[in-house]
C-alpha positions as CSV (number, residue, x, y, z in Angstrom):
1,M,97.4,-29.1,-145.7
2,A,96.7,-28.4,-149.3
3,H,98.6,-25.6,-151.0
4,Y,97.0,-23.5,-153.8
5,T,98.6,-21.6,-156.6
6,E,98.0,-18.0,-157.3
7,E,96.0,-19.0,-160.4
8,Q,93.8,-21.3,-158.3
9,I,93.1,-18.6,-155.8
10,R,92.4,-16.1,-158.5
11,Q,89.9,-18.5,-160.1
12,A,88.2,-19.2,-156.8
13,R,87.9,-15.4,-156.1
14,S,86.3,-15.0,-159.5
15,I,83.2,-17.0,-158.4
16,D,80.6,-14.6,-157.1
17,L,78.2,-15.6,-154.3
18,F,75.0,-15.7,-156.4
19,T,76.6,-18.1,-158.9
20,Y,77.9,-20.2,-156.1
21,L,74.6,-20.5,-154.3
22,Q,72.7,-21.1,-157.5
23,T,75.0,-24.0,-158.4
24,Y,75.6,-25.7,-155.0
25,E,72.9,-24.4,-152.6
26,P,69.9,-23.2,-154.6
27,T,67.5,-23.8,-151.7
28,E,69.5,-21.3,-149.7
29,L,68.4,-18.4,-152.1
30,I,65.2,-16.5,-151.2
31,H,64.0,-14.0,-153.8
32,V,63.3,-10.5,-152.3
33,S,62.5,-8.3,-155.2
34,G,64.0,-7.5,-158.6
35,D,67.6,-8.7,-158.7
36,T,67.8,-8.8,-154.9
37,W,67.9,-12.1,-153.0
38,C,68.6,-13.0,-149.4
39,T,69.7,-16.3,-147.8
40,R,67.5,-18.7,-146.0
41,E,69.9,-18.7,-143.0
42,H,70.3,-14.9,-142.8
43,D,67.5,-12.8,-144.0
44,S,69.5,-9.6,-143.5
45,L,72.2,-10.9,-145.9
46,K,71.2,-9.5,-149.3
47,V,72.7,-10.8,-152.6
48,S,72.5,-9.1,-156.1
49,G,71.5,-11.5,-158.8
50,A,73.1,-9.2,-161.4
51,T,76.6,-9.0,-159.9
52,G,76.7,-11.5,-157.1
53,K,77.8,-8.8,-154.6
54,W,76.4,-9.3,-151.1
55,M,75.9,-7.3,-148.0
56,W,75.3,-8.6,-144.5
57,W,73.4,-5.7,-143.0
58,S,73.1,-7.0,-139.5
59,R,76.9,-7.3,-139.3
60,G,77.8,-4.2,-141.4
61,F,80.1,-5.9,-144.0
62,G,79.8,-7.5,-147.4
63,G,81.8,-8.5,-150.4
64,T,81.6,-10.1,-153.9
65,S,83.2,-13.5,-153.9
66,A,81.9,-16.8,-152.6
67,L,85.3,-17.3,-151.0
68,D,84.7,-14.3,-148.8
69,Y,81.3,-15.5,-147.9
70,L,82.4,-19.0,-146.9
71,I,85.2,-17.5,-144.7
72,K,83.4,-14.5,-143.2
73,V,79.8,-15.8,-142.9
74,R,80.1,-19.6,-142.8
75,G,83.3,-19.4,-140.6
76,M,85.3,-21.8,-142.8
77,Q,89.1,-21.9,-142.8
78,F,90.7,-20.7,-146.0
79,P,91.9,-24.2,-147.1
80,D,88.5,-25.7,-146.6
81,A,86.8,-22.8,-148.5
82,M,89.3,-23.2,-151.3
83,K,88.7,-27.0,-151.4
84,R,84.9,-26.5,-151.8
85,L,85.4,-24.0,-154.7
86,T,88.2,-25.8,-156.6
87,E,87.5,-29.5,-156.3
88,G,84.5,-29.3,-158.7
89,A,84.4,-28.0,-162.2
90,M,82.8,-24.7,-161.2
91,A,85.8,-22.5,-160.9
92,P,87.4,-23.2,-164.3
93,V,84.1,-22.9,-166.1
94,F,83.2,-19.6,-164.4
95,Y,86.6,-18.2,-165.0
96,E,86.6,-19.2,-168.7
97,A,83.2,-17.6,-169.1
98,K,84.5,-14.3,-167.7
99,Q,87.5,-14.5,-170.0
100,A,85.1,-15.1,-172.9
101,G,83.3,-11.8,-172.3
102,E,80.5,-12.5,-169.8
103,N,82.3,-10.3,-167.2
104,A,80.3,-7.3,-168.5
105,V,77.4,-8.3,-166.4
106,A,79.4,-9.6,-163.5
107,E,81.3,-6.3,-163.1
108,R,78.3,-4.0,-163.4
109,K,77.5,-2.3,-160.2
110,Q,74.3,-3.3,-158.6
111,L,73.2,-1.4,-155.6
112,I,71.8,-3.6,-152.8
113,L,69.5,-1.6,-150.6
114,P,68.1,-2.7,-147.2
115,D,64.4,-3.2,-146.9
116,K,62.4,-0.1,-146.0
117,A,60.5,0.3,-142.7
118,D,56.9,1.5,-142.7
119,S,57.8,4.2,-140.2
120,S,60.6,6.8,-140.1
121,K,60.3,7.5,-136.4
122,A,63.7,6.2,-135.4
123,V,65.5,8.1,-138.2
124,I,63.7,11.4,-137.4
125,R,64.5,10.9,-133.7
126,Y,68.1,10.2,-134.4
127,L,68.7,13.1,-136.9
128,T,66.8,15.7,-134.9
129,G,68.8,14.5,-131.9
130,R,71.9,15.5,-133.9
131,G,70.5,19.0,-134.1
132,I,69.2,18.7,-137.7
133,D,66.0,20.5,-138.5
134,G,63.0,18.2,-138.4
135,D,61.3,19.8,-141.5
136,I,64.5,19.2,-143.5
137,V,64.6,15.6,-142.5
138,R,60.9,15.0,-143.4
139,E,61.3,16.7,-146.7
140,C,64.3,14.5,-147.5
141,I,62.3,11.4,-146.5
142,R,59.4,12.4,-148.8
143,E,61.9,12.8,-151.7
144,G,63.4,9.4,-151.1
145,L,66.8,10.8,-150.1
146,I,66.6,9.3,-146.6
147,Y,64.7,6.3,-145.2
148,E,64.6,3.9,-142.3
149,S,65.7,0.4,-142.9
150,L,64.5,-3.0,-141.7
151,P,65.1,-4.9,-139.5
152,Y,67.6,-2.8,-137.6
153,H,66.1,0.7,-138.2
154,N,69.3,2.3,-139.5
155,A,69.2,5.7,-141.3
156,V,69.9,5.2,-145.0
157,F,71.1,8.1,-147.1
158,V,70.5,7.6,-150.9
159,G,72.3,9.1,-153.9
160,Y,70.8,9.0,-157.4
161,D,72.4,9.0,-160.9
162,E,71.4,11.2,-163.8
163,T,68.6,8.9,-164.8
164,G,67.0,9.1,-161.3
165,N,68.0,5.6,-160.3
166,A,69.5,5.0,-156.8
167,A,73.2,4.4,-157.3
168,Y,74.6,5.0,-153.8
169,A,73.6,4.5,-150.2
170,C,75.3,4.8,-146.9
171,Y,73.8,3.8,-143.6
172,R,74.2,4.9,-140.0
173,G,72.9,3.3,-136.8
174,T,70.2,5.2,-135.0
175,S,71.1,3.7,-131.6
176,D,73.9,4.6,-129.2
177,K,76.1,2.0,-130.8
178,R,78.3,3.4,-133.6
179,F,77.4,1.6,-136.8
180,M,78.0,3.0,-140.3
181,G,79.1,2.1,-143.8
182,D,78.3,2.0,-147.5
183,A,75.7,-0.3,-149.1
184,S,77.2,-3.1,-151.3
185,G,77.4,-1.8,-154.9
186,S,77.5,1.8,-154.0
187,C,79.1,4.2,-156.5
188,K,80.7,7.2,-154.8
189,T,80.2,9.2,-157.9
190,Y,76.6,9.6,-156.8
191,S,77.1,10.1,-153.0
192,F,74.3,11.7,-151.0
193,R,73.6,15.2,-152.2
194,V,71.0,17.9,-152.2
195,E,70.6,19.7,-155.6
196,G,70.3,23.5,-155.6
197,T,70.9,26.5,-157.8
198,G,73.4,29.3,-157.7
199,S,77.1,29.6,-158.5
200,R,78.5,27.7,-155.4
201,I,78.8,24.0,-154.4
202,H,79.3,23.1,-150.8
203,V,81.3,20.0,-150.1
204,F,81.2,17.7,-147.0
205,E,82.6,14.4,-145.9
206,S,79.3,12.9,-144.6
207,A,75.6,13.1,-145.1
208,I,75.2,14.2,-141.4
209,D,77.5,17.2,-142.0
210,L,75.6,18.1,-145.1
211,L,72.3,18.1,-143.3
212,S,73.8,20.0,-140.4
213,F,75.0,22.7,-142.8
214,A,71.5,22.8,-144.4
215,T,70.0,23.4,-141.0
216,I,72.4,26.3,-140.4
217,M,71.5,27.8,-143.7
218,Q,67.8,27.5,-142.8
219,M,68.5,29.3,-139.5
220,K,70.5,32.1,-141.2
221,T,68.7,32.6,-144.5
222,G,65.4,30.7,-144.4
223,R,66.5,28.9,-147.6
224,W,68.3,25.6,-146.8
225,R,68.6,24.3,-150.3
226,A,69.4,27.4,-152.3
227,E,72.8,26.0,-153.3
228,T,74.0,22.5,-154.2
229,M,75.5,20.4,-151.3
230,V,77.5,17.3,-151.9
231,S,78.9,14.7,-149.5
232,L,82.0,12.7,-150.5
233,G,81.3,9.6,-148.5
234,G,84.5,10.1,-146.6
235,V,88.1,11.2,-147.4
236,Y,91.6,10.0,-146.5
237,A,94.8,11.8,-145.7
238,P,97.2,12.0,-148.6
239,S,100.6,10.5,-148.2
240,L,103.6,9.6,-150.3
241,N,102.2,6.1,-150.8
242,R,98.6,7.3,-151.4
243,P,98.5,10.9,-152.8
244,I,95.3,12.5,-153.8
245,N,95.9,13.2,-157.4
246,K,92.3,13.6,-158.7
247,T,89.1,15.3,-157.7
248,P,86.8,13.1,-155.6
249,A,84.3,11.4,-157.9
250,A,81.2,12.9,-156.2
251,L,82.5,16.4,-156.5
252,A,83.7,15.9,-160.1
253,N,80.3,14.6,-161.1
254,A,78.5,17.5,-159.4
255,L,80.7,20.1,-161.1
256,Q,80.1,18.4,-164.5
257,N,76.3,18.6,-163.9
258,H,76.5,22.3,-162.7
259,P,78.4,24.3,-165.3
260,E,77.1,27.5,-163.8
261,V,79.2,26.9,-160.7
262,N,82.3,29.1,-160.2
263,T,83.0,28.6,-156.5
264,V,83.6,25.4,-154.5
265,V,83.3,25.7,-150.7
266,L,85.0,23.0,-148.7
267,H,83.6,22.1,-145.2
268,L,85.7,19.1,-144.5
269,D,86.7,17.8,-141.0
270,N,89.2,19.5,-138.7
271,D,91.6,16.5,-138.7
272,D,94.6,15.3,-140.7
273,A,92.5,13.6,-143.4
274,G,90.1,16.5,-143.8
275,R,92.8,19.2,-143.9
276,G,95.0,17.1,-146.3
277,A,92.0,16.5,-148.6
278,A,91.1,20.2,-148.6
279,E,94.6,21.1,-149.6
280,A,94.7,18.6,-152.4
281,I,91.3,19.5,-153.8
282,T,92.3,23.2,-153.7
283,R,95.4,22.5,-155.8
284,Q,93.4,20.5,-158.3
285,L,90.6,23.0,-158.8
286,S,92.0,26.4,-158.1
287,E,92.9,27.2,-161.8
288,R,89.3,26.8,-162.8
289,Y,87.3,27.6,-159.7
290,V,87.4,29.9,-156.7
291,V,88.0,27.4,-153.9
292,R,87.3,28.4,-150.3
293,N,88.3,26.2,-147.3
294,E,85.7,26.8,-144.6
295,P,85.8,24.0,-142.0
296,S,83.8,24.1,-138.8
297,P,84.8,27.0,-136.5
298,V,83.9,24.8,-133.5
299,G,84.8,21.2,-133.0
300,K,85.8,18.5,-135.5
301,D,83.0,18.9,-138.1
302,I,79.9,20.8,-139.1
303,N,77.7,18.7,-136.9
304,D,79.8,19.7,-133.9
305,Y,79.2,23.3,-134.8
306,L,75.5,22.8,-135.2
307,M,75.3,21.1,-131.8
308,Y,77.3,24.1,-130.3
309,I,74.7,26.5,-131.8
310,R,71.8,24.4,-130.4
311,K,73.4,24.5,-127.0
312,R,73.8,28.2,-127.1
313,Q,70.3,28.6,-128.3
314,R,69.0,26.7,-125.3
315,E,71.1,28.9,-123.0
316,W,70.4,32.3,-124.7
317,G,67.2,31.7,-126.6
318,H,66.7,31.3,-130.3
319,S,68.6,34.3,-131.5
320,R,69.8,34.6,-135.1
321,Q,72.7,36.6,-133.8
322,L,74.3,33.4,-132.6
323,L,75.3,32.8,-136.3
324,D,76.8,36.2,-136.9
325,G,80.5,36.3,-137.4
326,S,81.2,32.6,-136.9
327,C,78.9,30.8,-139.2
328,P,80.5,29.1,-142.3
329,V,77.5,30.2,-144.4
330,R,78.6,33.3,-146.2
């Protein structure tokens, strides 16, 4: 069996998938639109022509390097994949080009979005089934914040940068099977959010919790987007090996864009990761902002609380009093 040095492995990993396919398998590339391509063998595997990053939407994973593609998609063993990438002149040439300065294009984030379905029926059915207000869902769809993907009809939640371009997307399966993740090239600085006004920002781990909170606000006040709401795209529990020593990128960006804000309200999950992240964010921001920690009063997250409210509404009737004294909207 061939043995490869760290330098050879590093050079092989520097070859992105788009460059590899262009060089060795050009007939495998099918142009979709703009800088987005798919492969002839797998139409749900999207490749960015700008960065070479790829996402296999039907399987829920992606990557950047051709080496990952050969192993994870083609099913090749590591030595065989390395042999294909290193026996020709491709790896050294590509690596030298990066060293010469062409890495600026290769490292630029290029978001790869799944195709959009003509209908949003599956997404609306899924989100309203999670208790989220149908009018809120439809308004987000009209604004391009949510859409239904092809070919698997996942719910896609989109975040935009300051220029109005999509820079982040996460997806969630609309069937009974749990399926979720971030689109290849997503920048968490622009995680899914709903812009509002006022002096408070509400912070969530996921898009589902954000929309659940918006629904509760609509029930309580009739104004679901009066204040800015930001999802972080997930958090992790701090530890000695992985402390949280900076504000999550999405929250930092939102605070920068909203200098009028003086209060940050945290609605993170009732688990070790959520509680640890809430404590860390409070320490980081408490000198400049009022930070309130208001997790769900029922269940693990805000969607659990919304589903609890929906259940009690069915039992008691649609009474606004259900929200009094226990709703995290204050």
